[in-house]
N, C-alpha and C positions, 0 to 999 in steps of 0.2 A: 333289772329290777324283778325279772321272771324268777320263779320259784321263792319267792320271798313271803312267806306267809305271815297273814296279819295276826298277831298273837292274840288278840283277846276274840278274835271269832273263832270260838270252840262252840260245842253242844251246850255247854255249862252256861254260856254266856247268850244262848241264843232265847229269843222270845217267842213262844208258841203261842199262836191265834187259829181261829177256825179256818182262816185264809192257807195257812201254811204248814199244819199239823200233819197231812199225808206226806208232806214232802219231807218234814222232819223224821218222821218215821222210815221212810225209804234210805233217807241218808244215813240213818243211824244203822239200818239192815247194812247198808254195803260195807260201812265202815267195820261193824262187827264180823264180817265175813268178807273181805273182799275178793277172795279166790273161788267162793263157793257160792256168794249169792244168786238168787235167780233173777236180781234185777239189776246186775253190774253187767254192762254199764248203765249208769243212770243219767238220764236226760233230763234236767229241770228247766222248766221254761215257765214264763210269768212275767208280769210288769217290773218295772222299777222299786224298788224299796222293799220287797217282800222276802229279801232273805236269801238269793240265790248264791250270792258269793261267800255269805257268811257260810251256808252249809256247805259249799267245796272247800273251802279253808276247813272246816271243822272236820269234814271227812280226812283231809290230808294229817291232819295235827293228829288225830285218833290211830291212825294207821303207823304214822311215825311214832309214836308214843307205845303202841302195843305190838307191834309188829316189826322188830328191829331188823329182820331179814328182806322185808320189800323195800323198794326204793319208792319214793312219789315225786313226781314232778309236775307243778301246777303252773302253767303258761295260760295267757289270754287266749280267747278264741280267733283273735286276729294273728298272735304270733302262731299258732297251731296251724291256720289255713294256710299262712306265708311258708311256713315250713314244708307244711304237707304239699305245696304246690311246686317248691322249690326241690323236692325231692325226686319229682318227675312222673309223679302219679297223675297224669291228666286222662 
C-alpha cells in the first residue's frame, strides 16, 4: 500500500486554522518549488489530528500534477527507517 496517496488529501481540501497555518504555508512553498525551496526537506511535527499526513499527501499530489518530470514516493516513517537500516547505513 506504500506510495498510494489519498485522493482527497489536497491543499484545496485542507482546513486551515491558527494551529496549522504555518505548516500549510511551508508545505505549499515546498510543493511549488520542490527543487529550490529553502525549506526543503520539510519536517512536520505535531499532535495527532492536526493535518500532517494531509499536508504530505497534498505536497505529493501537487508535485505529481505540476512537475511531470519529477518522481514522488510516499512511504511511512516505519518503512523508511526499515529500508534505511536494511541498506546498511548503521
